[in-house]
Steps between C-alpha positions, in 0.01 A plus 500: 500500500588321184824303508779642269613277221794278554731710280430814699566315833841390369592856397398637844705221673808577286472871576480432871798268479700763308408760760620268773830439324548877449435550870752231591762654264434843655550364848809307392642818342427706816658228714813490289525878516455501872771230533737699281434829682523333838143600588377146569551378856424133421344261255226238575528210256308176484141360493260565791613327814851450358616864472865580555615850600830635358638811659640733235565844637710393794737302285481699178519847657844439663623347176380800298649752733829325487505459126387860431760639738788299354797681346514223245263438215271199543249323281307176487486309166278238370636173353503662150681818614202734545541766775229430759612763746772769524609733779555878475878461489493296187265751350747780578788296359312456162326830487155330473217485750455177687146462358650527150748222565234251627385274226798569270781255411807532719709498182378857436725623783818453299634560155547226245868449587408408851210260422712174515650597838162596640328181375778288649479672838118462536489139369474334839265246639328467832761510771768615263689830485740693294712819522676705242535849343291649228427845366148652519373770266480810719247791493696685232598191300836470682633166614463436878731233630329277759562182681202270445414226751214262399327238720230253387221369723185287469168670598230237492641318202581829318861596432578861592835676495607789724787720386687769684707764319777697664612816321882483445534852361657647811731209528601531140567870545711426814699240311553745216620755750737248658640414153552860427677547831717196437592633156590834655698333770681283247587813296635665813702192591653500150577866534656454845691197366636709211602770749664238718697362198616854420600561864694168503677600182591838654623315815714275283647798316562670837663181634721481190602860550587432861686181416713652230493878490565549873745220557758646257552826693504311826770268374694804389465659844606187677796444266628857517472512878697168520764635256525820697570307818745265342696737279478826702434378843846605625446855371162537674446597859275306729190710420544449124542127539187492712307694233613258228403203717160654560444540128591137442271381782211719380543363146488144626194576711333654195579193298343286778187718490469457125522121542225511757276721296543273203406205721186681618411576140539143395285376792219737407496361146603138550252233396370297789510119459308358796619176649534340844797650686668338799561816703685309774746356250561845334561659844750228591687553169518874543619466860776256382613764254512769773696272729750417225559871431558570871616175659606693815143611585323311777125519427232267640256399223160364563332377179152343505501201271248411222366850432355493153340789292380566148695754297781574261810324645753757374302801623416337838870422550576864440255593779652251747850603408432870562332423833769263621789726390338785688466278817863387452616858468305655785608229747866556422561677838321232701708241677206265533345575160189299414308482172176307480283394207149362550147492368140461614161469332352844400145386424344391174768401245774717650812433705675772714878467520742703714866576528596610853829623644630648820707771335496874492119531446328822398259770617153354430374850415704472174395146409323612175819670377689170504348386171555832314794518261810675642342536844739406778461507874866439573806692388694342206814533710341278768323248281581505122225470235314693237144482628372306200475154634179530701336690215570196291356277767169698496492503116533118480248429772240730364539348152426166666178635656643512854587756765814588685557693819749543779512533879790601716648725760840671533756251641240222527513359151252485215247260352393509139177332404373400157208307359499269211258245340508140616568236232192359341 
């Protein structure tokens, strides 16, 4: 067979070489597709006798299952910002198929106004990371707020970046809802504050009316009954003099009730100036006043020293004065009268104080009535009073964020408890 010319041999060799290159490219393309799809179990790389086997499916399959099931969007970027891989969640967030995203610049995920932020967040080197917020362009062109976390890593000398995107839409909606609720709450608070201001003004007007409009006729009743007894006492029989004296006593009692009501009104509206109050010192001062008013009384006083609390000194003194005056009054018929003031820790930042006496006591079934205005468990003829003092005590303690209650039994005395804040 004749030998082909040298030129023809070169053409044939070139064609064979091209065919071999095409086959190698086809195999490489198929290998890449198998790797990307997870169909390749392993790769054998290296010259004969030096082959190395790399398992792909066992490692890659778990990774792909995880990435594809993520609730966050995820993508792998090349060093120049080209999307090499994207999971279904990112595709749903952008409204584009994952296959469409692969091979496109990552900057196409955002609008022009977000480019600087996006470029800053993805500009990390191997081992570096960044985190921040950016807005993607959603399926309908809407802005989708996301938190973007980027990490850089080196793969065989090639810089790759992995980014994870968390949709913040639900969080933003929740924040907007909270802001709306806060605005509504603030409006309600302003409305209630305005109502409270009106109520306080009405209370002030009522107090003014009590202080002025009711006192005038009471003074007249008291004055005329006194004049009747002084000027016409000799002309009146015993019954008439008793009627006039009753009118005078009732008028004086009404004036006392008015004073107590005004005090209760002032307490409910008084501004609280918190300070450290030495309760023991206040109790000692009040007891000294009671002894001075009735020097003949023999009462044993037990006062725990160094009891401190936080509150308004004037209002707290009113509380102690009411409780001690009650104890003083209801032990009047005891020969061995004893009044005790003490305190103990109540847990947290509270202190529990008590005023205890061995006086007349009360039926424990009516304990709740003690702190109601005008509620009395003893006849006025037996123990004088208006029934306002303990109502004032409860008002003050509640305004200080505390509690007040009482324990007792008929003929066995009473103990009044109250809680206050400890000094800071």
